[in-house]
Backbone as CSV, one residue per row, in Angstrom:
resi,resn,N_x,N_y,N_z,CA_x,CA_y,CA_z,C_x,C_y,C_z
1,UNK,0.772,-1.481,0.100,-0.190,0.203,0.232,1.196,1.201,0.194
2,UNK,2.312,1.149,0.617,2.759,2.850,0.800,2.899,2.646,-0.218
3,UNK,3.934,1.634,-1.369,4.098,2.004,-2.537,3.036,2.464,-3.446
4,UNK,2.655,2.200,-3.841,1.044,2.523,-4.630,0.516,4.215,-4.187
5,UNK,0.491,4.185,-3.307,0.497,6.047,-2.049,1.957,6.610,-2.879
6,UNK,3.227,5.912,-3.109,4.583,6.310,-3.295,3.847,7.004,-4.950
7,UNK,3.640,5.792,-5.657,3.655,5.892,-7.109,2.122,7.137,-7.688
8,UNK,1.419,7.169,-6.477,-0.319,8.091,-6.150,0.572,9.475,-6.224
9,UNK,1.174,9.543,-5.350,1.761,11.097,-5.197,2.759,11.590,-5.709
10,UNK,3.763,10.780,-6.507,4.572,10.862,-7.825,4.254,11.288,-8.831
11,UNK,3.040,10.532,-9.355,2.467,11.579,-10.416,1.429,12.207,-10.268
12,UNK,0.798,12.246,-8.948,0.651,13.287,-8.764,1.317,14.931,-9.350
13,UNK,2.144,14.496,-8.102,3.648,15.782,-8.747,3.427,15.498,-9.968
14,UNK,4.042,15.087,-10.561,4.188,14.781,-11.872,3.570,15.367,-13.227
15,UNK,2.298,15.409,-12.917,1.687,15.341,-13.320,-0.273,16.254,-13.275
16,UNK,0.577,17.805,-12.053,-0.326,18.993,-11.460,-1.625,19.407,-12.186
17,UNK,-1.250,18.931,-12.763,-2.124,19.614,-14.065,-3.290,19.186,-14.273
18,UNK,-3.148,18.039,-14.693,-3.586,16.004,-14.630,-4.135,16.111,-13.312
19,UNK,-4.067,15.742,-13.000,-4.530,15.922,-11.570,-5.744,16.692,-10.762
20,UNK,-5.394,17.933,-10.807,-6.375,19.239,-10.746,-7.175,19.158,-11.535
21,UNK,-7.514,19.007,-13.067,-8.400,18.841,-13.553,-9.904,18.574,-13.512
22,UNK,-10.394,19.558,-14.246,-11.866,18.947,-14.102,-12.469,19.276,-12.743
23,UNK,-12.465,20.420,-12.428,-12.339,21.441,-10.528,-13.542,22.022,-11.256
24,UNK,-15.301,21.907,-10.351,-16.476,22.392,-11.237,-16.469,23.372,-11.486
25,UNK,-15.742,25.155,-11.121,-15.906,25.667,-12.355,-15.187,25.071,-13.406
26,UNK,-14.358,24.426,-14.253,-13.912,25.221,-15.539,-14.412,24.248,-16.434
27,UNK,-15.777,24.102,-16.063,-16.872,23.547,-16.734,-16.270,21.797,-17.501
28,UNK,-15.043,21.047,-17.216,-15.267,20.542,-18.113,-13.680,20.809,-19.301
29,UNK,-13.445,21.704,-19.347,-12.656,22.612,-20.503,-11.978,22.133,-20.545
30,UNK,-10.625,21.828,-19.109,-8.961,21.435,-19.483,-9.712,19.708,-19.633
31,UNK,-10.414,19.040,-19.655,-10.493,17.225,-20.045,-10.408,17.198,-21.517
32,UNK,-11.805,18.765,-21.765,-11.496,18.849,-23.237,-10.370,19.067,-24.157
33,UNK,-9.504,20.164,-23.774,-8.063,20.409,-24.536,-7.085,18.968,-24.072
34,UNK,-7.429,18.606,-23.513,-6.588,17.061,-22.986,-6.504,16.514,-24.097
35,UNK,-8.108,15.466,-24.347,-8.838,15.042,-24.680,-8.712,15.217,-26.600
36,UNK,-7.347,15.244,-27.161,-7.470,16.076,-28.755,-8.324,14.903,-30.422
37,UNK,-8.525,14.278,-29.373,-9.463,13.519,-30.772,-10.892,13.305,-30.118
38,UNK,-11.055,14.150,-29.184,-12.899,14.434,-29.177,-13.866,12.818,-28.259
39,UNK,-13.246,11.850,-28.294,-13.965,10.586,-28.425,-14.485,10.794,-26.060
40,UNK,-14.077,11.784,-25.637,-14.260,12.130,-23.792,-13.754,10.381,-23.581
41,UNK,-12.650,10.790,-23.169,-11.824,9.927,-22.651,-10.628,10.104,-23.597
42,UNK,-9.430,9.747,-22.703,-8.115,9.834,-22.609,-6.631,8.481,-22.182
43,UNK,-6.228,8.533,-24.311,-4.994,7.080,-23.757,-4.424,7.581,-23.702
44,UNK,-3.187,6.313,-23.296,-2.240,6.803,-23.103,-1.105,7.923,-24.344
45,UNK,-1.831,8.202,-25.868,-1.176,8.921,-26.558,-1.426,10.269,-25.536
46,UNK,-2.710,10.631,-26.034,-3.777,11.542,-24.769,-2.488,12.820,-23.818
47,UNK,-2.649,11.485,-23.350,-1.305,12.347,-21.562,0.021,11.818,-21.942
48,UNK,0.529,11.687,-22.252,2.395,11.628,-22.456,1.706,12.979,-23.326
49,UNK,1.136,13.633,-24.233,1.680,14.944,-24.954,1.791,15.959,-24.040
50,UNK,0.673,15.693,-22.863,0.611,16.786,-21.386,1.281,16.898,-21.155
51,UNK,2.091,14.832,-20.275,2.886,15.178,-19.764,4.562,15.656,-21.303
52,UNK,4.360,15.350,-21.663,5.598,16.147,-22.253,5.676,17.658,-22.699
53,UNK,4.416,18.364,-22.865,4.080,20.119,-22.940,4.559,20.720,-21.125
54,UNK,4.255,19.845,-20.284,5.228,20.336,-19.031,6.007,19.630,-18.398
55,UNK,6.712,18.665,-19.604,8.044,18.805,-19.513,9.183,20.303,-20.040
56,UNK,8.024,20.233,-21.197,9.138,21.416,-21.369,8.588,22.331,-20.919
57,UNK,7.306,23.205,-20.527,7.204,23.971,-19.827,8.412,24.396,-18.105
58,UNK,8.631,22.981,-17.885,9.708,23.107,-16.701,11.239,22.549,-16.775
59,UNK,11.121,22.199,-18.128,12.568,21.885,-18.250,12.522,21.255,-18.101
60,UNK,11.839,19.896,-17.773,12.505,18.706,-16.692,11.826,17.671,-17.691
61,UNK,13.300,17.354,-18.361,11.873,15.418,-19.599,11.782,14.850,-18.177
62,UNK,12.523,14.730,-16.641,11.819,12.921,-17.130,10.329,13.145,-15.873
63,UNK,10.097,14.697,-16.838,8.416,14.310,-16.371,7.386,14.024,-17.049
64,UNK,7.906,13.370,-18.203,7.567,13.132,-19.473,8.084,11.589,-19.865
65,UNK,8.705,11.004,-18.849,9.416,9.580,-19.181,7.861,8.307,-19.146
66,UNK,8.354,7.314,-19.503,7.558,6.562,-20.361,6.995,5.461,-19.269
67,UNK,7.925,5.978,-17.766,7.496,5.292,-16.636,6.544,6.692,-15.443
68,UNK,6.957,7.585,-15.661,5.806,8.127,-15.008,4.485,8.471,-15.558
69,UNK,4.735,7.873,-17.275,3.103,8.292,-17.654,2.661,7.446,-17.259
70,UNK,3.479,5.455,-17.867,2.573,4.033,-17.304,1.816,4.640,-15.424
71,UNK,2.895,4.976,-15.105,2.630,4.760,-13.197,0.979,5.534,-13.086
72,UNK,0.924,7.015,-13.959,-0.052,8.146,-13.713,-1.428,6.805,-14.857
73,UNK,-1.386,6.754,-15.528,-2.368,5.793,-15.982,-2.486,4.550,-15.255
74,UNK,-2.024,3.934,-14.653,-2.601,3.004,-13.378,-3.391,3.785,-13.322
75,UNK,-3.206,4.155,-12.252,-2.965,4.932,-10.896,-4.628,5.650,-11.638
76,UNK,-4.815,6.924,-12.530,-5.950,6.753,-12.773,-7.047,5.723,-13.824
77,UNK,-6.382,4.277,-14.546,-7.723,4.542,-15.245,-8.126,2.883,-13.982
78,UNK,-9.670,3.345,-13.364,-9.908,2.629,-12.457,-10.228,1.705,-12.546
79,UNK,-11.059,1.028,-13.865,-11.965,-0.171,-14.783,-11.033,-0.479,-15.438
80,UNK,-8.999,0.362,-15.097,-8.358,-1.245,-16.629,-8.680,-0.909,-17.555
81,UNK,-9.410,-0.129,-18.648,-10.084,-0.254,-19.607,-9.301,0.373,-20.653
82,UNK,-8.432,1.114,-19.920,-6.668,1.179,-20.467,-6.714,3.049,-21.523
83,UNK,-8.126,3.922,-20.914,-7.705,5.059,-20.556,-8.406,5.069,-19.176
84,UNK,-8.190,7.107,-19.718,-9.044,7.767,-18.339,-10.578,8.870,-18.880
85,UNK,-11.229,8.561,-18.142,-12.764,9.266,-18.329,-12.570,10.484,-17.480
86,UNK,-13.434,10.983,-17.576,-14.036,12.489,-16.424,-14.019,12.049,-15.086
87,UNK,-15.040,10.852,-15.151,-15.505,10.286,-13.844,-14.482,9.838,-12.961
88,UNK,-13.188,8.690,-13.546,-11.832,8.919,-12.898,-10.897,10.387,-13.089
89,UNK,-10.457,10.849,-13.331,-10.562,12.176,-13.141,-10.814,12.313,-11.666
90,UNK,-12.325,12.733,-11.942,-12.825,13.331,-10.740,-12.243,12.707,-9.553
91,UNK,-12.348,11.249,-10.110,-12.062,10.957,-8.216,-10.922,10.521,-8.325
92,UNK,-10.141,11.217,-8.880,-8.551,11.381,-8.630,-8.616,12.617,-6.748
93,UNK,-8.732,13.589,-8.737,-9.405,14.917,-8.002,-9.942,15.438,-6.370
94,UNK,-11.185,14.793,-6.164,-11.653,14.751,-5.089,-10.825,13.677,-4.136
95,UNK,-9.907,12.121,-4.043,-9.175,11.861,-2.968,-7.753,13.306,-3.223
96,UNK,-7.044,13.759,-3.538,-5.937,14.900,-4.036,-6.231,15.325,-2.361
97,UNK,-7.871,16.321,-2.716,-8.568,17.672,-1.871,-8.858,17.032,-0.577
98,UNK,-8.886,14.970,-0.124,-9.057,14.839,0.961,-8.247,14.269,1.200
99,UNK,-7.235,14.728,1.029,-6.116,13.434,1.076,-5.484,14.222,2.349
100,UNK,-5.400,13.418,3.594,-4.418,13.668,4.931,-2.861,13.912,3.905
101,UNK,-2.864,14.998,4.680,-0.897,16.082,5.211,-0.097,14.913,5.037
102,UNK,1.007,14.904,3.981,1.792,13.974,3.510,3.099,12.834,5.300
103,UNK,3.336,14.157,5.565,4.044,13.383,6.547,3.577,14.122,7.956
104,UNK,3.130,13.509,9.529,2.296,14.236,10.509,3.638,14.568,11.220
105,UNK,3.319,14.597,11.731,4.845,16.143,13.530,4.807,14.210,13.569
106,UNK,4.246,13.048,13.813,4.955,11.382,14.459,6.094,11.301,13.454
107,UNK,5.959,11.917,12.234,6.327,11.212,11.500,7.919,11.943,11.118
108,UNK,7.692,13.719,11.021,8.388,14.053,10.530,10.056,13.809,11.648
109,UNK,9.401,13.904,13.554,10.688,13.587,14.193,11.140,12.181,14.235
110,UNK,12.607,11.950,13.834,12.579,10.322,14.639,12.175,9.705,15.963
111,UNK,12.578,9.067,15.686,11.632,7.764,17.222,13.352,7.356,18.050
112,UNK,12.580,8.621,19.384,14.229,7.667,20.202,13.798,6.947,20.893
113,UNK,14.515,5.332,21.115,14.858,4.447,21.494,15.558,4.353,23.328
């Protein structure tokens, strides 16, 4: 479980624009921009294209690495169909919004024995 959380967290940091996509106030515009073929779902190529754009903007090619794109797809694709739809993206956005802080005070300090 800890590994899955780490992958989710790293994927979320790698793709915050995607992870934060679909806020209620955007009316689905972010998803529509990412969905270049207009089929109502994001495939690996569309996710990769967005990752490449983000990597270029931030000057960090590792953001678009195949491993990060794959991990992000696996994390978001709840039904395993190989695509990310609006509902799956919204579920991730809601989970991130309600996620507890990464490190609590107990974990931040070394344990004395």
